[in-house]
Structure formats: structure tokens, C-alpha cells
C-alpha positions in Angstrom: 68.4 86.0 32.9 65.1 84.2 33.9 63.7 85.0 37.2 63.1 82.2 39.6 59.4 81.8 40.5 58.9 81.5 44.2 55.8 82.4 46.2 56.3 84.2 49.5 53.4 82.8 51.5 52.6 82.8 55.3 52.4 79.4 57.1 48.8 80.2 58.0 47.9 80.8 54.4 49.5 77.6 53.2 48.0 75.4 55.9 44.6 77.1 55.5 44.6 76.5 51.8 45.8 72.8 52.0 43.4 72.0 54.9 40.7 73.8 52.9 41.2 71.4 50.0 41.2 68.4 52.2 38.0 69.7 54.0 36.3 70.2 50.6 37.0 66.6 49.7 35.7 65.3 53.1 32.6 67.5 52.8 31.7 66.8 49.2 32.9 63.3 48.7 32.5 61.4 51.9 30.4 62.5 54.9 27.5 64.7 53.8 24.5 63.7 51.6 23.5 65.4 48.4 20.3 67.5 48.8 18.9 66.0 45.5 19.1 62.2 46.1 19.9 62.2 49.8 22.9 59.9 49.3 26.5 60.1 50.3 29.0 59.2 47.5 29.7 55.6 48.9 26.0 54.9 49.1 25.4 56.2 45.6 28.2 54.1 44.2 26.9 50.9 45.9 23.4 51.4 44.5 24.8 52.2 41.0 27.2 49.2 41.0 24.3 46.9 42.0 22.1 48.4 39.2 24.9 48.0 36.6 25.4 44.4 37.7 21.6 43.8 37.3 21.5 42.9 41.0 17.9 44.1 41.3 14.8 43.2 43.2 13.3 41.1 40.4 16.4 38.8 40.3 18.0 36.5 42.9 20.3 37.5 45.7 24.1 37.8 45.1 27.0 37.6 47.5 27.7 40.9 49.2 31.5 40.4 48.7 30.9 40.5 44.9 29.2 43.9 45.2 31.8 45.3 47.6 34.6 44.2 45.1 32.8 45.9 42.2 32.4 49.1 44.2 36.0 49.2 45.3 37.3 48.1 41.8 35.3 50.5 39.8 34.1 53.5 41.8 35.2 53.8 45.5 38.9 53.0 46.1 38.6 52.7 49.9 38.6 49.9 52.4 36.3 47.0 52.0 35.0 47.4 55.6 33.8 51.0 55.1 32.0 50.0 51.9 30.4 46.9 53.5 29.4 48.8 56.6 27.7 51.4 54.4 26.0 48.6 52.4 24.8 46.9 55.6 23.3 50.2 57.0 21.3 50.6 53.8 19.6 47.2 54.6 18.8 47.8 58.3 15.1 48.4 58.9 15.8 50.0 62.3 18.0 52.6 60.7 16.2 53.5 57.5 12.5 54.2 57.0 12.6 52.6 53.5 15.6 50.2 53.3 17.4 50.4 49.9 19.0 47.0 50.0 17.5 43.7 50.8 20.0 41.4 52.6 19.9 37.6 53.3 21.8 36.6 56.4 22.9 38.4 59.6 22.9 42.2 58.9 23.5 43.2 62.5 20.8 44.0 65.1 19.3 46.8 67.1 21.4 45.5 70.0 24.6 46.6 68.2 25.6 43.1 67.1 27.9 43.3 64.1 26.8 41.8 60.8 28.2 38.6 59.4 31.2 38.9 57.1 30.4 39.9 53.5 31.4 36.4 52.3 28.4 35.0 54.2 25.6 37.5 53.4 23.7 38.0 50.1 22.1 41.2 48.9 20.1 42.8 46.1 18.5 46.2 45.5 15.1 46.7 47.2 12.1 47.6 44.9 12.1 51.2 46.2 15.8 51.6 45.5 15.0 51.0 41.8 13.0 54.2 42.0 16.2 56.1 42.9 17.9 54.6 39.8 14.9 54.6 37.3 15.6 56.2 34.0 19.3 56.7 34.8 20.1 55.2 31.3 18.0 58.0 29.7 20.7 60.7 30.1 18.7 62.1 33.1 21.9 62.9 35.1 25.5 63.8 34.4 28.2 61.2 34.5 31.9 61.7 35.3 34.9 59.5 34.9 35.7 57.2 37.9 39.0 57.4 39.8 41.1 55.7 37.1 39.1 57.0 34.1 38.2 53.5 33.0 34.4 53.9 33.3 31.7 56.5 34.1 29.7 57.0 37.3 26.7 59.3 38.0 27.2 62.6 39.8 23.7 62.1 41.3 20.9 59.6 40.9 17.6 60.5 39.3 15.9 59.8 42.7 12.2 59.6 41.9 11.2 60.0 45.6 12.6 62.5 48.2 15.1 60.1 49.8 16.9 62.8 51.9 13.8 63.3 54.0 12.4 59.8 53.8 15.6 58.0 55.1 17.4 61.0 56.7 21.1 61.1 57.1 23.8 61.4 59.8 27.5 62.3 59.3 30.5 64.3 60.6 32.9 66.0 58.2 35.4 68.8 58.6 33.7 71.7 60.2 30.2 70.3 59.4 27.9 67.7 60.9 24.5 66.6 59.8 21.6 65.0 61.5 18.4 64.7 59.4 15.8 62.4 60.8 13.8 59.9 58.7 10.2 60.8 57.7 7.1 58.9 56.4 7.2 58.4 52.6 3.5 59.2 52.1 3.7 62.4 54.2 6.9 63.6 52.4 5.3 63.1 49.0 2.2 65.0 50.1 4.5 67.8 51.3 6.3 67.8 47.9 3.0 68.0 46.0 1.8 70.8 48.3 5.0 72.7 47.6 4.6 72.2 43.8 1.0 73.5 44.0 1.8 76.3 46.5 5.4 77.4 46.0 5.1 79.9 48.8 3.7 77.4 51.3 4.8 78.1 54.9 6.3 75.5 57.3 3.0 75.6 59.2 1.0 74.7 56.1 3.5 72.0 55.1 3.2 70.5 58.7 -0.5 70.0 58.1 0.6 67.1 55.9 4.2 66.4 57.1 3.7 66.1 60.8 7.3 65.5 61.7 9.9 62.8 61.7 8.8 59.1 61.5 11.4 56.9 63.0 11.7 53.3 61.8 11.8 52.2 65.5 8.6 54.1 66.2 8.5 55.7 69.6 6.9 59.0 70.7 8.1 62.5 69.8 7.5 65.3 72.2 7.8 68.9 71.2 6.0 70.2 68.1 7.7 73.6 68.6 11.1 71.9 68.2 10.0 70.3 64.9 8.7 73.6 63.6 11.9 75.4 64.6 14.0 72.7 62.9 11.9 73.0 59.7 12.1 76.8 59.7 15.8 77.1 60.5 17.5 73.7 60.0 18.2 73.3 63.7 15.9 72.2 66.5 15.5 69.8 69.4 12.9 67.2 70.2 12.4 64.6 72.8 12.1 61.0 71.7 10.9 58.3 74.1 10.0 54.7 73.8 6.5 53.4 73.7 5.6 51.8 77.0 2.6 50.4 78.8 2.0 49.2 82.4 0.4 45.8 82.7 -1.3 44.5 85.9 -0.2 41.1 87.2 -1.6 38.9 90.0 -1.1 39.8 93.6 -1.0 43.7 93.3 2.0 43.5 91.1 2.6 45.3 87.8 5.1 45.2 85.0 6.4 47.9 82.5 6.4 46.6 78.9 8.5 48.5 76.4 7.5 47.8 72.8 9.3 50.6 70.9 12.6 52.4 71.7 14.0 55.7 70.6 15.8 56.0 67.2 19.5 54.9 67.2 19.4 53.6 70.8 21.2 50.4 71.4 18.6 48.1 73.0 21.1 45.8 74.8 22.8 48.8 76.4 19.5 50.3 77.5 18.4 47.0 79.1 21.8 46.6 80.8 21.5 50.1 82.3 18.0 49.3 83.6 19.3 46.1 85.2 22.2 48.0 86.8 19.8 50.4 88.4 18.1 47.4 89.9 21.3 45.8 91.1 22.7 49.0 92.5 19.4 49.7 94.2 19.3 53.2 92.6 15.5 52.4 92.1 13.5 50.5 94.6 10.8 48.1 93.4 12.3 46.4 90.4 12.1 42.6 90.6 13.6 41.7 87.2 14.5 43.2 83.8 14.0 40.8 80.8 14.5 41.3 77.1 11.7 39.2 75.5 12.3 40.4 71.9 12.0 37.8 69.2 11.3 37.5 65.5 7.8 38.8 66.1 9.0 42.1 67.5 10.7 44.1 70.2 9.6 43.6 73.8 11.4 44.5 77.0 9.7 43.7 80.3 10.5 45.3 83.7 8.8 43.2 86.3 8.0 45.1 89.6 7.8 44.1 93.2 4.5 44.2 95.0 3.0 47.7 95.5 5.9 49.3 93.6 5.1 52.7 92.0 5.2 51.8 88.3 4.7 55.4 87.1 7.5 56.7 89.3 9.9 53.9 88.1 9.0 54.6 84.5 9.7 58.3 85.0 13.0 57.4 86.5 13.8 55.3 83.4 12.8 58.2 81.1 15.2 60.5 83.0 18.2 58.2 83.6 18.3 55.7 80.7 18.0 55.8 76.9 14.3 55.1 77.1 14.1 58.8 76.5 16.7 60.8 74.5 16.8 64.2 72.9 17.2 64.4 69.1 18.9 67.5 67.7 18.1 68.4 64.1 21.1 69.7 62.1 19.9 69.5 58.5 23.1 70.1 56.5 23.3 68.8 52.9 25.3 69.5 49.8 23.5 71.9 47.4 25.3 73.4 44.4 28.6 71.6 45.6 28.3 73.6 48.9 27.3 72.4 52.4 24.2 74.3 53.5 22.0 74.3 56.6 18.6 73.7 55.0 15.1 74.4 56.0 12.2 72.1 55.1 11.0 74.3 52.2 14.6 74.5 50.8 14.9 70.7 51.0 11.6 70.2 49.1 12.7 72.8 46.5 16.0 71.1 46.0 14.2 67.8 45.3 11.5 69.5 43.0 14.2 71.4 41.0 16.1 68.1 40.6 13.0 66.4 39.4 12.3 69.2 37.0 15.7 68.7 35.5 15.6 64.9 35.5 12.1 64.7 34.0 13.0 67.4 31.4 16.0 65.4 30.4 14.1 62.1 30.4 11.3 63.5 28.3 13.8 65.1 25.9 15.5 61.7 25.6 12.2 59.9 25.0 11.2 62.5 22.4 14.4 62.2 20.5 14.1 58.4 20.6 10.5 58.6 19.5 11.3 61.0 16.6 14.1 58.7 15.4 11.8 55.7 15.5 9.0 57.5 13.8 11.4 58.6 11.1 12.5 54.9 10.6 8.9 53.6 10.7 7.9 56.2 8.0 10.8 54.9 5.8 9.8 51.3 6.4 6.1 51.9 5.5 7.2 53.8 2.4 9.6 51.0 1.4 6.9 48.3 1.8 4.5 50.3 -0.4 7.1 50.2 -3.2 8.5 46.9 -2.2 9.1 45.4 -5.6 11.1 48.4 -6.7 13.1 48.5 -3.5 13.9 44.8 -3.8 15.0 45.2 -7.4 17.2 48.2 -6.5 18.9 46.2 -3.7 19.4 43.1 -5.9 21.1 45.3 -8.5 23.5 46.8 -6.0 27.0 45.6 -5.5 27.0 45.5 -1.7 25.2 46.9 1.4 26.8 50.3 1.1 25.9 50.6 -2.6 22.4 49.4 -1.8 22.0 52.2 0.7 23.3 54.8 -1.8 21.0 53.6 -4.5 17.9 53.7 -2.2 18.8 57.2 -1.1 19.3 58.3 -4.7 16.3 56.6 -6.2 13.6 57.1 -3.6 14.8 59.9 -1.3 15.3 57.8 1.8 17.5 59.2 4.5 20.7 57.4 5.8 18.8 56.1 8.9 15.9 54.9 6.8 18.0 53.1 4.2 20.0 51.4 7.0 16.7 50.1 8.5 15.5 48.9 5.0 18.6 47.0 4.1 18.6 45.3 7.6 14.9 44.4 7.2 14.2 40.7 7.6 12.1 38.9 5.0 9.4 37.8 7.5 8.7 41.5 8.3 7.3 41.9 4.7 4.0 40.2 5.6 0.7 42.0 5.6 0.5 41.7 9.4 3.7 43.7 9.8 2.6 46.7 7.8 -0.4 46.9 10.1 1.8 46.8 13.2 4.1 49.5 11.7 1.1 51.7 11.1 -0.1 51.1 14.6 3.3 51.9 16.0 3.5 55.1 13.9 0.2 56.2 15.4 1.4 55.5 18.9 4.6 57.3 18.3 2.8 60.3 17.0 0.7 60.5 20.2 3.8 60.0 22.4 5.7 62.8 20.5 2.7 65.2 21.0 2.7 64.3 24.7 6.5 64.8 25.1 6.4 68.1 23.2 3.5 69.3 25.4 5.4 68.5 28.6 8.5 70.3 27.3 6.5 73.3 26.2 4.6 73.8 29.5 5.9 73.9 33.1 2.5 73.1 34.3 2.5 69.8 32.3 6.0 69.1 33.6 4.8 69.5 37.2 1.7 67.4 36.5 4.0 64.6 35.3 6.2 64.8 38.4 3.1 64.8 40.7 1.6 61.8 38.8 4.9 59.9 39.2 5.0 60.7 43.0 1.4 59.6 43.5 2.2 56.3 41.8 5.2 55.7 44.1 3.1 56.7 47.1 0.4 54.2 46.1 2.9 51.4 45.4 5.0 51.9 48.6 2.4 53.1 51.1 3.5 52.9 54.7 1.8 53.7 58.0 3.2 56.3 60.4 5.0 54.5 63.2 6.1 57.4 65.4 3.5 59.2 67.5 3.8 63.0 68.0 2.8 64.8 71.1 2.7 68.6 71.2 4.4 69.3 74.5 7.5 68.0 76.2 6.4 66.4 79.4 8.2 67.5 82.5 9.4 64.4 84.4 8.9 64.6 88.1 10.5 61.9 90.2 9.3 61.3 93.8 12.5 60.4 95.5 10.8 58.6 98.3 9.1 56.2 95.9 12.3 55.3 94.0 14.7 55.0 96.9 14.0 52.3 99.5 13.0 54.3 102.6 15.1 53.0 105.4 16.3 54.5 108.7 20.1 54.2 108.9 23.0 55.4 111.0 25.5 57.8 109.2 28.9 58.6 110.7 31.4 61.2 109.4 34.9 61.7 110.8 37.3 64.6 110.8 39.7 62.8 108.5 36.9 62.2 105.9 35.7 58.7 106.5 31.9 58.3 105.8 29.6 55.4 106.1 26.0 54.5 106.2 25.1 51.5 108.4 21.9 49.7 108.9 20.2 50.0 112.3 20.6 46.2 112.7 24.4 46.3 112.2 24.7 49.3 114.5 22.5 47.7 117.2 24.4 44.4 117.0 27.8 46.1 117.8 29.3 47.8 120.8 28.2 51.3 119.8 31.0 53.0 121.7 33.6 51.0 119.8 33.7 52.8 116.4 36.6 51.9 114.1 38.7 55.0 113.4 42.3 55.8 112.7 44.6 57.2 115.5 43.7 60.8 116.4 40.7 60.8 114.2 37.3 61.7 115.7 33.6 61.9 114.9 32.1 65.1 113.4 28.6 63.6 113.4 26.6 60.5 114.2 23.1 60.6 113.0 20.1 58.3 112.7 18.4 59.5 109.5 16.6 58.2 106.5 17.9 57.1 103.1 15.7 59.8 101.5 17.5 62.6 103.5 20.6 64.5 102.5 23.9 65.3 104.0 25.9 68.5 103.7 29.6 68.3 104.5 31.5 71.6 105.0 35.3 72.1 104.8 37.6 74.7 106.3 38.0 76.3 102.8 34.4 77.4 102.9 33.2 74.7 100.4 30.4 72.2 100.8 29.6 68.8 99.3 26.0 67.6 98.9 25.3 63.9 99.3 21.9 62.1 99.1 22.1 59.6 102.0 21.0 56.7 99.8 24.2 57.2 97.7 26.5 56.9 100.7 28.3 53.5 100.8 26.5 50.9 102.9 29.2 49.6 105.3 29.1 47.6 108.5 29.5 49.5 111.7 32.8 47.7 112.6 34.4 48.8 109.4 36.3 52.0 108.8 34.1 53.6 106.1 34.8 55.0 102.7 37.1 58.0 102.4 35.6 61.2 100.9 38.3 61.1 98.1 36.3 58.3 96.5 33.5 60.7 95.8 35.1 64.1 95.3 38.5 65.8 95.1 39.5 68.1 98.0 42.6 70.3 98.0 45.7 68.9 99.7 45.3 70.7 103.0 41.4 70.9 103.0 39.7 69.4 106.0 36.1 68.5 106.9 34.7 70.6 109.8 31.0 70.0 109.9 28.3 67.5 108.8 24.7 68.6 108.7 21.8 66.2 107.9 19.0 67.9 105.9 15.5 66.6 105.3 13.8 69.6 103.5 15.3 72.7 102.0 13.1 75.5 103.2 13.5 79.3 103.2 12.5 79.6 106.8 15.6 77.8 107.9 19.2 79.2 107.7 22.8 78.2 107.6 25.0 80.2 109.9 28.8 80.4 109.1 31.6 81.6 111.5 35.2 82.1 110.3 38.6 82.3 112.0 39.1 86.0 110.9 35.9 87.0 112.6 33.3 87.0 109.8 29.8 85.7 110.1 27.2 84.9 107.4 23.6 83.8 107.4 21.9 82.4 104.3 18.5 80.7 103.6 18.9 76.9 103.6 17.1 76.5 100.2 20.0 78.3 98.5 22.1 75.2 99.1 19.8 72.7 97.4 21.7 71.3 94.4 21.7 68.4 91.9 25.5 68.2 91.7 26.1 65.3 93.9 29.6 64.7 95.3 31.1 67.9 94.0 32.7 70.6 96.2 30.9 73.9 95.8 31.4 77.3 97.4 29.4 77.8 100.6 31.0 81.0 101.8 33.4 83.4 100.1 36.6 83.4 102.3 39.0 86.3 102.0 42.8 85.7 102.1 43.9 83.1 104.7 40.6 82.9 106.4 39.2 79.5 107.5 35.7 78.3 108.1 35.3 77.2 111.8 31.6 76.5 112.4 28.4 75.9 110.4 25.0 75.6 112.0 21.4 75.1 110.9 19.1 77.7 112.6 15.4 78.6 112.5 16.0 82.3 112.9 15.7 82.6 116.7 19.1 81.5 118.0 21.6 83.3 120.1 25.3 83.4 119.1 28.3 83.4 121.3 31.8 83.9 119.8 35.1 83.5 121.6 38.5 84.7 120.5 41.9 83.2 121.3 42.8 86.0 123.7 39.7 85.1 125.8 37.1 87.7 124.7 33.5 86.5 124.3 30.6 88.3 122.5 27.0 87.3 122.8 24.2 88.6 120.5 21.0 87.4 118.6 21.2 86.0 115.1 18.8 88.7 113.9 21.9 90.9 114.0 23.1 89.0 110.9 21.0 89.9 107.8 20.6 87.0 105.4 22.7 87.1 102.2 23.4 84.9 99.1 25.3 81.6 98.9 28.6 83.0 97.6 28.8 86.1 99.8 31.5 86.7 102.4 29.3 87.8 105.3 29.8 90.6 107.8 32.0 91.2 110.8 31.1 89.0 113.8 33.5 90.3 116.5 36.1 93.1 116.8 39.6 91.6 116.7 43.0 93.1 117.2 46.2 92.2 115.3 47.2 88.6 116.0 43.7 87.7 117.4 41.4 85.2 115.8 38.2 83.4 116.6 38.5 80.0 118.3 34.9 79.0 118.0 31.3 80.3 117.7 28.5 78.5 119.4 24.7 78.9 119.0 21.8 78.0 121.3 18.1 78.7 121.7 17.5 82.3 122.7 15.5 81.1 125.8 18.2 78.6 126.9 20.8 79.0 129.6 23.7 76.8 128.7 27.0 76.4 130.5 30.0 77.9 128.6 33.2 75.9 128.7 36.7 77.1 127.6 40.0 75.2 127.4 43.4 76.9 127.2 46.7 75.8 125.8 48.1 75.4 129.4 45.6 72.6 130.1 43.1 74.8 132.1 39.3 74.2 131.7 36.8 76.6 133.0 33.0 76.4 133.2 30.9 79.6 133.3 27.3 80.6 133.5 25.8 82.6 130.6 24.3 85.1 133.0 27.8 86.3 133.9 27.7 88.0 130.5 25.7 90.8 129.0 23.9 90.4 125.7 25.3 92.8 123.2 25.3 93.5 119.4 27.3 92.3 116.5 30.9 93.4 115.8 31.8 94.5 119.3 34.9 93.6 121.3 33.0 91.5 123.9 33.9 90.7 127.5 37.1 89.1 128.8 36.6 85.5 130.0 40.2 85.0 131.5 42.4 86.7 133.9 45.3 88.3 131.9 48.7 87.1 133.1 52.0 88.8 132.3 53.9 85.5 132.2 52.7 82.6 130.2 49.2 84.0 129.6 46.3 81.6 128.9 45.1 81.4 125.3 41.9 79.7 124.2 42.2 76.5 122.2 38.5 75.4 122.5 35.2 76.9 123.4 31.9 75.1 123.7 28.4 75.2 125.2 27.7 72.0 127.2 25.0 70.1 129.0 25.1 67.0 131.3 25.7 64.4 128.6 28.5 66.2 126.8 32.1 65.0 126.9 35.1 67.0 125.7 38.3 65.4 124.3 41.6 67.2 124.7 44.7 66.4 122.6 48.2 67.4 123.6 51.4 68.0 121.6 52.6 64.5 122.8 49.7 62.8 121.1 47.9 62.1 124.4 44.0 62.4 124.3 42.1 63.1 127.6 38.4 63.2 128.0 36.5 65.3 130.6 32.9 65.9 131.5 32.8 69.7 131.9 29.6 69.7 134.0 31.5 67.8 136.7 33.6 71.0 137.2 32.4 73.7 139.5 31.3 77.0 138.0 34.0 79.7 137.9 33.6 83.4 137.6 34.4 85.3 134.5 37.8 86.6 135.5 39.3 83.4 136.8 41.5 81.0 134.7 39.7 77.8 135.7 41.2 74.5 136.9 44.2 72.6 135.4 43.1 69.2 134.2 46.2 68.5 132.0 49.8 68.3 133.2 51.4 70.2 130.3 55.0 69.6 131.7 54.3 65.9 131.2 51.9 65.7 128.3 52.7 68.8 126.4 50.5 71.8 125.6 46.9 71.4 124.4 46.8 71.7 120.6 43.3 70.5 119.8 39.9 70.0 121.5 36.6 68.7 120.3 33.2 67.8 121.7 32.3 64.2 121.3 29.1 64.1 119.2 26.2 62.4 120.7 23.9 60.0 118.8 21.5 62.3 117.2 18.0 61.7 115.8 17.5 65.1 114.2 14.2 64.4 112.5 12.6 62.4 115.3 10.3 65.2 116.3 9.1 65.6 112.7 8.1 62.0 112.6 6.1 62.2 115.8 4.3 65.3 114.6 
């Protein structure tokens, strides 16, 4: 009984095998170039189809649609769009260093405009493309059957110049991607010749002739080390920037002129981005952005306002637009049917080895052809020397075949010679013709000697390759367009130059509404009448500059960094923009503090106080960040802890911390050693179970502020600081209330206060009352103060806050 044949395979093995086959096709037959001719299969098929159709540079243009049809019908059974797109790219002089197809009509633009349909455009091979195909009919490369086995197509083109480096390549396949930049034809040929003469030449030596990429769009490359690394390893990074100049205009005005842009950058998108920066006022000083490009060349003009900093604006463009981009080498190509990450010497060797094979096969073909012709010439000369006998023999023969047999038998001619003799035309029997035959025989003899010498000596073979390369270099000479600079320039942007410096009013509310208002809008309004939602209140009201920054802190210990110029400019009478427009906070996360910052220095500190009695001090410069509008960790909170207060200090402040049970602790900030940004801090005050911190206040260590407490029963008490004794960190502190057995007072709020301060008190019934604490008389430490809220009528006190005054935090700095 015959056994059934089944394979027991795992799913991973089957999928791996099938995907592997698919990947092999994608890699070898679609997306990656061959290291020998630098072409992907579709490009090779397009060029070969045009060559076969005699659609060459010495003949007229032909409809692109006809070529696309030939390619699809004979070689590349894919969509016409993909074939036409590949054909168009081969004609674009801003994509290829040496375009391989000449096209009449719209073949797209550097602005990303699509080409005209293939029925409208006409194309032909460019002169240099013929160098890729030269001698293809001399058996220089292998041919395989096409997809339906009706015709043959080449596996690779003879490629008489190193197209892979000259025109570069880009593509993405399964598991591999390639990015090979274009290079200058003359430099690449010089590098090939150097590699032939010195097979062990180092990358450094090769770079003495091949400086680096040469993009068809010109521009400036920065970073010779990146080029060297790419040539040594196959991977590397360089910076490419446009070529610009600053022109002076009348009236102290200037303009930036851009004449070249980085490779593969869409000019229209770049100009649009620049104009958006002007419209959004991200950069101050731009009057107009114009694209003045025409048939004579690329030209983008950025006209500046009077006395604008042209260098600063140009640097901003380099950093924030495609006027400067990074280019990453990833030099992957197919060698021996395998994708390889190739170094510069390997790419040159792949081309040289290909040329050795191509030229050997070409010379072998020419030698065989010359030998055959010489053999026939020898027979013809011999036949003419015995012409009468030959004619008599032919006349006596029955037919052509018999004539050939008789000639071979009677005179010793070969099959090939007798064929040539019987086909000889009568006019060739003149005296002139015998001279020409003898001349041709002599020339053939010399050619055969040359061919045999080349095949016998590798040195002669290499000499032939070099001669051919020098001839191409001479015929297709091209100047380097891309400038190379050794170092990558560090771009420094002076923010005060780029952002319009303007004093503005910034308000931040507890519920997260933020706005930036001009001094004019603020001054024209009733300043006390700020638009807010019910039960919302101000956390801060500052007159600061657009070049300053704002740090917003939340009860979860996180902070958000905002450059003031990026805050929305909103009229004073309007509500403001909610923080959710700029960043995402957690569902129950609330803002607790807003701090304006002008300079991040290490002689200033941020002081954090938490509900569970922790305190932390960190240098202010640790909080400088470039991540705008993103919540980041300011203090590491443990468990259910909450951040209550954040203050900016100069290192000589006093701290007073109050707990809900009425204990107060006073000590100097030097008790808290500075730690890092993400630390949790140290114990601020000794708490018992169920106790928590209500608030911590800071004041100058030479000041003598009034201390104000508010309890849940509606009592407010004002005390003098000298009723307390200065202590050290993490102690229990002194009691600030008289303990009652029934309905004891518990702190809801604690503040330091001066004459201008107003405190708002919110009760459980939603009532809000305002008091001026300095209107109250001073109470001693063990009293419970005065009742200012009728809790039976309004409900218990649930929230208190000090109304922020209009601050000018940096006014002193200005006066200095």
C-alpha cells in the first residue's frame, strides 16, 4: 500500500518560508538596484525597451505611452502608472545627476507637481544612457526569457559608467531599504581609475578624488566625517542645506535669497512652511516670502522688515524648515543576487569586476567576429587570384549547393569561404576591390592581435577599461554643484531676535484657562472684571514679556513648560484657551501654581511642598526643557500624595508649614538640601495618622509677615510671626489653635498676608466671601480667632484662596 506523502510543518516555518520567497522577489526584482549597473528591474526594462525600439538620442522623440506599452507587453507585467512614474523619474534633472531619458512635455517639477499623462509626453534615451546599453548586442551580458517566454531580456546592462554612484538610488523592500546619494560623474570615474591602479586604496585616498555626494539640486553638505563613515561602513549621516545669500536693500532692509535647496525637498512645501512662520508670527521680521523661480533657475526670496536680524531668521529657517535636512546613507544594493550593505570600495569593485567581465566578453565577441571575417577575406582573395578557374567551376555546377561542394573539393575552400564566394557580386571582381580586401585583411590582422593581447593580459584589459572611462569623462564632463564643508555648523537661535519682544499680561486660572493679552486690551478694560466660569479663580496674573517662559504645576507633581509667545493671544474680556488644547492632563489632575521664568539659573531654586508632609528643593536650571506643552515630572510623589505649593526662591527664604490640626513649623530653606528633578524630597513636618499639610508659605528671612489661618467652622485668625520660635525641619511644630473637645477647628487655609491681600472663602453651599485679613486684630497663638462665616446658614468652609495681585515679576531686572 502506497504511503500518503504529507509534511508535518509548523505554522511559523510555513509562513516564514512563503514570506521569504515573497521577500526575495521584492528585494531582487523590484525595489533594490543592482550593484553592477545601478538599476532596478523596471528601470533596466524601460531603457532596454527604448534601445530595442531604436528610440535613441540620435533619433526623434516618441510618445511615452508607446514605450510604456512595450515595457508592459514584453518585459514588465505591472501597472502602467508604476512604469510611467519610473520612466519620468529617469528624466528629472532634479532627481538624477545624469538623466537617462530626455522628455518633451511636462515631466513634473521640483514643487511636486505631477507629470502630464503619458499620451501627452514624448521621450527618447539620453546620450549617456546609450553608454549603459553600448555593446549589449555583443553578448556582453546574459539574457533570460521574459515573463511569457516570448522574447529575451538582459539580466544586467553593460553599464560603461558607474551609474549606481553617479545617479544614486532610493527604495524600500521587505526588510531592506536603500539610500545611495548621487555623485559627480568625473569624480566617480577618477575614483574607479584610482581603484584599478591601487586595488588596496583606502577610503581616505579615494576621497581625495571623490569628495562626497554631488546632488543635482546643488546645496551645501556639512560633515565630512559622516561621508567618510558612510563610505567605510555603508551607513552615515550628513547635513544638507540650501545655498543662500543675504542681499541689502534700500532703507536698512535686507532680503534672504535662496538659490539652491536640499536634495529631494519639495520647494513649494518649503516656501509654504516659511510663509506660515511669517503668518503665525513664529518669527518676527519677515515682510514677505516669494517664489521667483522661472525657466532661468530656482530663486526664493524672503523679504525682511526694517532692521530685522537676517542671520537669526536664516538660522531659524535652517532649524525649522526643509532649508536644512539630514541625509542618511544606507548603501544597500544587490550583489551576487543578495542584498548587501556596501562600502565605497566594494561598490567600485563591483563595477570594476562587472566591466572586466563585460569587456572580456565584448573583446571575445569582436575577436571571433574578426577571425571569421579574416577567414572569409582570405578565401575571397584566394578566389580572385584564381578567378577564371573558380568561375568555370561554378558554371559547371548544377546548383548553388553543388557549386559550393565543387569549390571545396577542387581548391580546398572551407564551407564559410565557399558560401561567401558563391554569393560574391560581379562588381566586386574589379581591381579596386582586391585592394580593399587586402587592406581589410591587414586591418583585421592588427585588430586580432590587439584583441588577443587584451585577452592575454589583465593589465591590457584594465588599460582598455580606463581608456573607455576617460573617453566618457571627456564627453560628458560636468562641474560639481554641491559644496562640501568639513564641520556641521551648530545653529544658535537668539529667541529675542526671532520673537517680537512685547510686554503682555498673562492670566492662568485654577480650572486651566490661559490667555495672553496685550497691555492695550488689558488697559482698555475694567481690570477687576475678568471673565471666568463660576467658582473658578486666578492662580496668577503677570505682566511679562513674550520672550519669557511660564511653568504650570499640577497637583500630581507634573509641570508644563510654555514659551509665553506660544500662548494664545486673546482679548482680556474673553475666557481664554483651556489647557487641554495644548496638553493632555489626567482626569482628576488640577493646576495649582503658575510661575513666570525669565532665566534658568543654578542660583535659583524651585521649592515643592506636598500634602503628606514632603519638601523638595531643586536648582531652577534643571527644569529648562525644549518639550513645549508636554506634562513632565517635577517631583516624584509617593502613593496618594498631592503637590500643594511650588515657589521660586533665591536660597535665603524662610518656610512656614501648617497642618490641618493646627500645628505650624518655621525653619530656613537651607534645611532642605537641593536634589534632582525627579526626586521625592525629604520630610517637611512631623505628622500623625490622619494629619496632612494644608499649605506651606515662604517669605524673606528678614521679613515679619502676618500669618492667617481659616478653619472649616468659618473662623479666621491673624497672628504675628514672633509668636513662634524658629526651628528645624521635620519637627512637630507649635499649635496655632485652642483644641476643643466638641467640634474642634481644623485648618482649611493658611497664608502669609500684607495690606493689599484679599482672601476668598468658599462654603459648601457654593457661597464665596472675601475678607481683608489685615483688617482683623492680631490674636494670640492659642485662640481660635473670629468667626467671619455663618456656617449654619452658608455651610462649612471647603476651599480658600488668596486673590493674586497684578505682578510685574521682572520689573526690577529691567530697571537694573
